[in-house]
Backbone as a chain_set.jsonl record, in Angstrom:
{"seq": "XXXXXXXXXXXXXXXXXXXXXXXXXXXXXXXXXXXXXXXXXXXXXXXXXXXXXXXXXXXXXXXXXXXXXXXXXXXXXXXXXXXXXXXXXXXXXXXXXXXX", "coords": {"N": [[72.175, 96.844, 89.332], [75.384, 95.791, 88.532], [78.099, 95.455, 90.769], [80.643, 94.577, 90.545], [83.386, 93.617, 88.405], [84.129, 91.211, 85.969], [87.037, 89.392, 85.29], [89.154, 87.681, 83.023], [91.961, 85.841, 83.35], [95.3, 84.654, 82.685], [97.496, 82.248, 84.04], [100.703, 80.849, 84.826], [100.949, 77.27, 85.039], [102.104, 76.274, 87.505], [101.933, 78.497, 89.218], [99.197, 78.869, 89.244], [98.298, 76.477, 90.479], [99.55, 76.757, 92.98], [98.242, 79.067, 93.925], [95.604, 78.131, 94.052], [95.871, 76.097, 96.006], [96.59, 77.696, 98.21], [94.316, 79.341, 98.472], [92.386, 77.413, 99.146], [93.479, 76.452, 101.551], [93.212, 78.694, 103.137], [90.531, 79.01, 103.258], [89.08, 80.566, 101.334], [87.944, 82.206, 98.334], [89.328, 82.083, 94.977], [89.034, 84.539, 93.797], [88.853, 86.261, 96.038], [91.435, 85.948, 97.01], [92.984, 87.066, 94.92], [91.941, 89.674, 94.949], [92.85, 90.559, 97.467], [95.595, 90.409, 97.051], [95.896, 92.386, 95.078], [95.033, 94.647, 96.547], [97.108, 94.791, 98.438], [99.253, 95.222, 96.708], [98.565, 97.71, 95.542], [98.617, 99.267, 97.886], [101.31, 99.045, 98.611], [102.489, 100.481, 96.571], [101.483, 102.937, 97.08], [99.121, 103.782, 95.936], [95.965, 104.727, 96.245], [92.769, 103.07, 96.54], [89.538, 103.498, 94.955], [87.538, 106.089, 96.391], [86.023, 105.219, 99.384], [85.793, 102.537, 98.624], [88.043, 101.251, 99.66], [87.523, 101.246, 102.382], [85.257, 99.571, 102.645], [86.341, 97.21, 101.57], [88.413, 96.725, 103.357], [86.986, 96.112, 105.638], [85.767, 93.711, 104.888], [88.06, 92.224, 104.499], [89.006, 92.174, 107.148], [87.026, 90.599, 108.332], [87.443, 88.196, 106.946], [90.032, 87.583, 107.82], [89.581, 87.243, 110.567], [87.93, 85.002, 110.448], [89.754, 83.113, 109.375], [91.559, 82.968, 111.499], [90.019, 81.768, 113.426], [89.326, 79.406, 112.259], [89.409, 75.893, 112.228], [90.993, 72.641, 111.993], [89.232, 70.592, 112.187], [85.954, 69.376, 111.232], [83.216, 71.657, 111.155], [80.303, 71.803, 113.272], [76.812, 71.33, 112.449], [75.277, 73.322, 113.675], [77.232, 75.27, 114.15], [77.873, 75.981, 111.527], [75.427, 77.087, 110.689], [75.288, 79.353, 112.385], [77.539, 80.742, 111.459], [76.894, 81.253, 108.73], [74.623, 82.821, 109.116], [75.754, 85.061, 110.324], [77.419, 85.941, 108.237], [75.505, 86.564, 106.277], [74.19, 88.672, 107.584], [76.282, 90.547, 107.782], [76.778, 90.958, 105.068], [74.384, 92.199, 104.279], [74.598, 94.589, 105.758], [76.913, 95.703, 104.576], [76.022, 96.124, 101.985], [74.486, 98.357, 102.257], [76.113, 100.469, 102.848], [77.262, 103.806, 102.407], [78.454, 105.013, 99.209]], "CA": [[73.44, 97.188, 88.722], [76.488, 94.965, 89.012], [79.12, 96.264, 91.442], [81.95, 93.976, 90.296], [83.752, 93.349, 87.019], [84.73, 89.887, 85.822], [88.246, 89.342, 84.48], [89.711, 86.384, 82.678], [93.42, 85.994, 83.341], [96.038, 83.4, 82.523], [98.612, 82.074, 84.976], [101.472, 79.627, 84.606], [100.341, 76.169, 85.801], [102.588, 76.16, 88.883], [101.371, 79.615, 89.976], [97.768, 78.583, 89.386], [98.14, 75.433, 91.5], [99.932, 77.328, 94.277], [97.164, 79.971, 94.339], [94.46, 77.3, 94.411], [96.162, 75.472, 97.316], [96.543, 78.739, 99.233], [92.914, 79.723, 98.652], [91.718, 76.333, 99.898], [94.023, 76.409, 102.913], [92.733, 79.864, 103.871], [89.055, 79.013, 103.195], [88.653, 81.728, 100.576], [87.865, 81.976, 96.899], [90.454, 82.613, 94.21], [88.774, 85.974, 93.614], [89.242, 86.952, 97.275], [92.893, 85.911, 97.073], [93.491, 88.051, 93.958], [91.583, 91.02, 95.437], [93.762, 90.935, 98.542], [96.914, 90.639, 96.451], [95.859, 93.704, 94.434], [94.997, 95.674, 97.597], [98.46, 94.904, 98.979], [100.075, 95.805, 95.655], [98.248, 99.14, 95.488], [99.089, 99.897, 99.122], [102.767, 99.099, 98.545], [102.844, 101.528, 95.606], [100.911, 104.199, 97.514], [98.01, 104.152, 95.059], [94.726, 104.403, 96.952], [91.616, 102.602, 95.783], [88.468, 104.49, 94.831], [87.038, 106.58, 97.665], [84.98, 104.388, 99.978], [85.999, 101.119, 98.335], [89.043, 100.703, 100.566], [86.897, 101.034, 103.696], [84.443, 98.359, 102.562], [87.211, 96.067, 101.35], [89.154, 96.43, 104.577], [86.068, 95.445, 106.558], [85.639, 92.332, 104.426], [89.34, 91.603, 104.807], [89.051, 91.921, 108.587], [86.161, 89.456, 108.586], [88.121, 87.008, 106.432], [91.148, 87.289, 108.716], [88.995, 86.708, 111.791], [87.485, 83.642, 110.141], [90.927, 82.246, 109.25], [92.138, 82.771, 112.822], [89.163, 80.868, 114.194], [89.107, 78.154, 111.53], [90.161, 74.762, 112.767], [91.135, 71.553, 111.032], [88.104, 69.651, 112.285], [84.741, 69.819, 110.562], [82.289, 72.35, 112.056], [78.988, 71.18, 113.452], [75.747, 71.985, 111.683], [74.906, 74.544, 114.396], [78.283, 76.254, 113.904], [77.707, 76.452, 110.154], [74.258, 77.974, 110.645], [75.673, 80.63, 112.999], [78.475, 81.421, 110.565], [76.185, 81.764, 107.56], [73.752, 83.904, 109.564], [76.615, 86.226, 110.507], [77.855, 86.408, 106.922], [74.346, 87.208, 105.648], [73.965, 89.958, 108.249], [77.353, 91.444, 107.371], [76.547, 91.279, 103.66], [73.301, 93.189, 104.23], [75.121, 95.871, 106.238], [77.853, 96.23, 103.601], [75.283, 96.583, 100.805], [73.845, 99.639, 102.531], [77.109, 101.505, 103.154], [77.311, 104.836, 101.36], [79.623, 104.853, 98.305]], "C": [[74.553, 96.358, 89.36], [77.587, 95.847, 89.61], [80.517, 95.664, 91.292], [82.157, 93.831, 88.802], [84.425, 91.979, 86.986], [85.918, 89.982, 84.885], [88.543, 87.884, 84.145], [91.21, 86.581, 82.564], [94.06, 84.636, 83.09], [97.223, 83.411, 83.481], [99.41, 80.847, 84.556], [100.891, 78.514, 85.493], [100.807, 76.088, 87.257], [102.044, 77.289, 89.761], [99.883, 79.386, 90.235], [97.522, 77.548, 90.485], [98.483, 75.958, 92.894], [98.834, 78.247, 94.805], [95.938, 79.182, 94.774], [94.671, 76.626, 95.768], [96.056, 76.493, 98.445], [95.101, 79.154, 99.518], [92.17, 78.666, 99.462], [92.184, 76.304, 101.353], [93.49, 77.549, 103.765], [91.214, 80.009, 103.815], [88.539, 80.271, 102.498], [88.594, 81.364, 99.104], [89.119, 82.513, 96.216], [90.267, 84.111, 93.987], [89.182, 86.761, 94.846], [90.758, 87.029, 97.39], [93.5, 86.966, 96.142], [93.156, 89.467, 94.406], [92.533, 91.472, 96.539], [95.156, 91.212, 97.993], [96.968, 92.013, 95.782], [95.808, 94.83, 95.458], [96.398, 95.897, 98.165], [99.397, 95.563, 97.969], [99.836, 97.304, 95.559], [98.789, 99.862, 96.719], [100.611, 100.06, 99.099], [103.226, 100.219, 97.619], [102.259, 102.882, 95.982], [99.788, 104.692, 96.624], [96.702, 103.762, 95.741], [93.661, 103.872, 95.999], [90.597, 103.725, 95.7], [87.941, 104.851, 96.217], [85.907, 105.699, 98.179], [85.215, 102.908, 99.765], [86.987, 100.507, 99.319], [88.461, 100.43, 101.942], [86.089, 99.748, 103.686], [85.315, 97.122, 102.408], [87.995, 95.713, 102.607], [88.259, 95.74, 105.599], [85.881, 93.987, 106.176], [86.926, 91.573, 104.728], [89.483, 91.275, 106.283], [88.201, 90.706, 108.943], [86.829, 88.163, 108.127], [89.273, 86.607, 107.349], [90.648, 86.688, 110.028], [88.548, 85.27, 111.578], [88.676, 82.692, 110.066], [91.547, 81.97, 110.612], [91.335, 81.759, 113.634], [88.945, 79.517, 113.539], [89.969, 77.056, 112.158], [90.212, 73.66, 111.717], [89.983, 70.564, 111.115], [86.867, 70.247, 111.62], [83.817, 70.533, 111.548], [80.969, 71.593, 112.168], [77.963, 71.933, 112.611], [75.336, 73.301, 112.349], [75.948, 75.643, 114.161], [78.159, 76.835, 112.494], [76.532, 77.414, 110.043], [74.587, 79.341, 111.234], [76.591, 81.424, 112.077], [77.757, 82.034, 109.379], [75.238, 82.898, 107.941], [74.57, 85.183, 109.729], [77.091, 86.801, 109.183], [76.712, 87.121, 106.215], [74.099, 88.586, 106.262], [75.024, 90.974, 107.838], [77.151, 91.879, 105.921], [75.459, 92.339, 103.534], [73.793, 94.558, 104.693], [76.055, 96.511, 105.22], [77.145, 96.756, 102.368], [74.729, 97.988, 101.002], [74.828, 100.736, 102.959], [77.085, 102.552, 102.052], [78.549, 104.644, 100.492], [80.762, 105.756, 98.673]], "O": [[74.639, 96.247, 90.583], [77.959, 96.864, 89.025], [81.476, 96.19, 91.856], [81.206, 93.913, 88.024], [85.2, 91.638, 87.879], [85.825, 90.579, 83.812], [88.213, 86.977, 84.909], [91.676, 87.397, 81.768], [93.424, 83.597, 83.265], [97.861, 84.441, 83.7], [98.851, 79.908, 83.99], [100.393, 78.794, 86.584], [99.992, 75.858, 88.151], [101.728, 77.061, 90.929], [99.38, 79.678, 91.32], [96.638, 77.726, 91.323], [97.798, 75.647, 93.868], [98.522, 78.217, 95.995], [95.3, 79.532, 95.766], [93.754, 76.588, 96.588], [95.504, 76.201, 99.506], [94.712, 79.301, 100.677], [91.407, 79.001, 100.368], [91.377, 76.15, 102.269], [93.33, 77.399, 104.976], [90.668, 81.014, 104.27], [87.66, 80.957, 103.02], [89.131, 80.339, 98.682], [89.872, 83.295, 96.796], [91.239, 84.866, 93.989], [89.794, 87.822, 94.723], [91.305, 88.047, 97.815], [94.426, 87.678, 96.531], [93.981, 90.37, 94.266], [92.973, 92.622, 96.554], [95.821, 92.152, 98.43], [97.966, 92.724, 95.903], [96.46, 95.858, 95.276], [96.828, 97.035, 98.353], [100.243, 96.375, 98.345], [100.786, 98.085, 95.502], [99.356, 100.948, 96.604], [101.136, 101.092, 99.517], [104.258, 100.841, 97.871], [102.499, 103.872, 95.291], [99.527, 105.893, 96.563], [96.371, 102.578, 95.804], [93.657, 104.187, 94.809], [90.776, 104.781, 96.306], [87.904, 104.006, 97.111], [84.932, 105.466, 97.465], [84.876, 102.099, 100.629], [86.798, 99.376, 99.767], [88.868, 99.474, 102.604], [86.207, 98.926, 104.595], [85.059, 96.098, 103.042], [88.217, 94.537, 102.892], [88.722, 94.877, 106.345], [85.841, 93.118, 107.047], [86.889, 90.421, 105.16], [90.016, 90.224, 106.64], [88.607, 89.879, 109.759], [86.788, 87.154, 108.83], [89.467, 85.423, 107.623], [91.23, 85.73, 110.538], [88.766, 84.416, 112.438], [88.63, 81.594, 110.621], [92.014, 80.859, 110.862], [91.891, 80.995, 114.423], [88.444, 78.587, 114.171], [91.11, 77.289, 112.558], [89.552, 73.744, 110.681], [89.785, 69.773, 110.192], [86.751, 71.463, 111.467], [83.648, 70.062, 112.673], [80.582, 70.845, 111.271], [78.225, 73.034, 112.127], [75.075, 74.287, 111.66], [75.593, 76.81, 113.992], [78.322, 78.039, 112.296], [76.632, 78.443, 109.375], [74.218, 80.37, 110.668], [76.437, 82.637, 111.932], [77.978, 83.2, 109.051], [75.066, 83.841, 107.169], [74.134, 86.26, 109.323], [77.16, 88.02, 109.024], [76.922, 88.174, 105.614], [73.831, 89.551, 105.546], [74.703, 92.133, 107.574], [77.336, 93.05, 105.593], [75.605, 93.282, 102.756], [73.449, 95.576, 104.092], [76.006, 97.723, 105.013], [77.6, 97.724, 101.759], [74.525, 98.724, 100.036], [74.408, 101.812, 103.385], [76.905, 102.214, 100.882], [79.578, 104.169, 100.973], [81.802, 105.737, 98.015]]}, "num_chains": 1, "name": "protein.A"}
């Protein structure tokens, strides 16, 4: 069963380019950027996400923030990439098994 929904949205060209540059600069996907923007929007309006979803999303957000803090401008070594992907795979497996 799919746990996400796909949306198709339209953005003005300048907003689209700015979002793409920001996503690249922060080493994240456009989907991650939009998800975080929506989380912040909901939080600002005091509208909680579905029970349990906010906990899982905040954990992913914490991981993304940690990655951005440690990201450098130089290219990572092959060993660093392997360690990173291993950690992401392990986190993904743990998140899949969290209760709803």
